[in-house]
C-alpha positions, -999 to +999 in steps of 0.1 A: +420+049-143+403+047-177+383+017-189+410+003-212+436+004-184+412-013-161+405-040-187+442-045-193+448-048-156+420-073-152+435-095-180+471-091-168+469-114-137+455-145-155+478-139-184+509-138-161+497-169-143+492-187-176+527-176-188+541-189-155+526-223-161+539-224-197+573-214-185+574-242-160+562-266-187+590-253-210+616-258-183+604-294-176+604-301-214+639-290-220+651-308-189+636-340-203+652-332-236+686-328-219+682-361-200+670-379-231+700-367-250+723-389-229+702-421-236+693-418-273+717-439-294+735-417-319+722-384-306+722-360-323+735-376-355+705-399-360+678-371-356+698-345-375+715-367-401+745-355-421+744-320-406+754-333-372+782-355-384+798-324-401+800-306-367+817-328-340+811-303-312+773-302-319+762-325-291+781-305-264+769-272-279+733-283-280+735-295-244+751-263-233+723-243-250+697-265-233+713-258-199+712-221-207+676-225-216+669-239-181+687-210-165+666-187-187+634-203-176+644-198-140+651-161-147+618-157-165+600-173-135+614-146-112+604-119-137+568-132-139+566-136-101+577-100-095+555-087-123+525-104-107+533-087-074+535-053-092+501-060-109+486-068-075+498-035-060+484-016-090+451-033-086+450-024-049+457+012-058+492+014-043+517+011-072+542+038-062+560+021-033+596+011-027+588-026-030+577-021-066+608+000-073+629-029-060+608-054-081+613-033-112+651-031-106+652-069-101+633-073-133+658-050-151+687-071-138+668-103-148+662-090-184+699-080-185+708-115-175+686-129-202+703-107-228+737-119-217+725-155-220+712-148-255+747-135-264+763-166-249+739-189-269+748-170-301+785-174-293+781-212-287+761-215-319+788-197-339+815-218-324+798-252-327+782-247-362+812-228-375+786-206-392+806-175-389+787-146-374+754-155-357+737-123-345+728-124-309+726-086-304+694-066-304+694-029-296+657-030-287+664-055-259+691-033-244+668-003-246+642-023-227+668-030-200+677+007-198+640+016-197+634-009-168+662+006-148+648+041-154+613+030-144+626+015-112+641+049-104+609+067-112+589+043-089+615+049-061+613+086-066+574+085-066+574+064-034+598+089-017+576+119-029+545+102-016+561+095+017+572+131+020+537+143+011+521+120+036+546+133+062+536+169+056+498+164+056 
């Protein structure tokens, strides 16, 4: 492993742990926002003014988007947890194992779920704000999902090849 890879690996664990804390704080924050939305008089008309009064479904749409945000935070939490496990196996020198292949596949499914949630949010926004087309599609994100599925297959194949090699030695 070259020096830049070793440096990146050394930084990865604390960064992932920091992102996990931020993600939990994000989830708590939007849950508080959701709860507060039921107790604030005139929400969202008072905070948003005339814009909110023009869109009668805005409160329900905003609440639905916040609930999707909580679901997204839960999905991100699972991604970060699995990514941390992968980083730990790389640091220990044993990255090509079936557990990592399964972790990568689970991350791929999780990223796919996040992309579906993003499309749902775009659909809610378009319906509630009557803004016409709100773009929720990104080809790069879908390529990332595809890449993660391919990488999980590569890790599984690498683990099988290593097991075969260890069996013949």
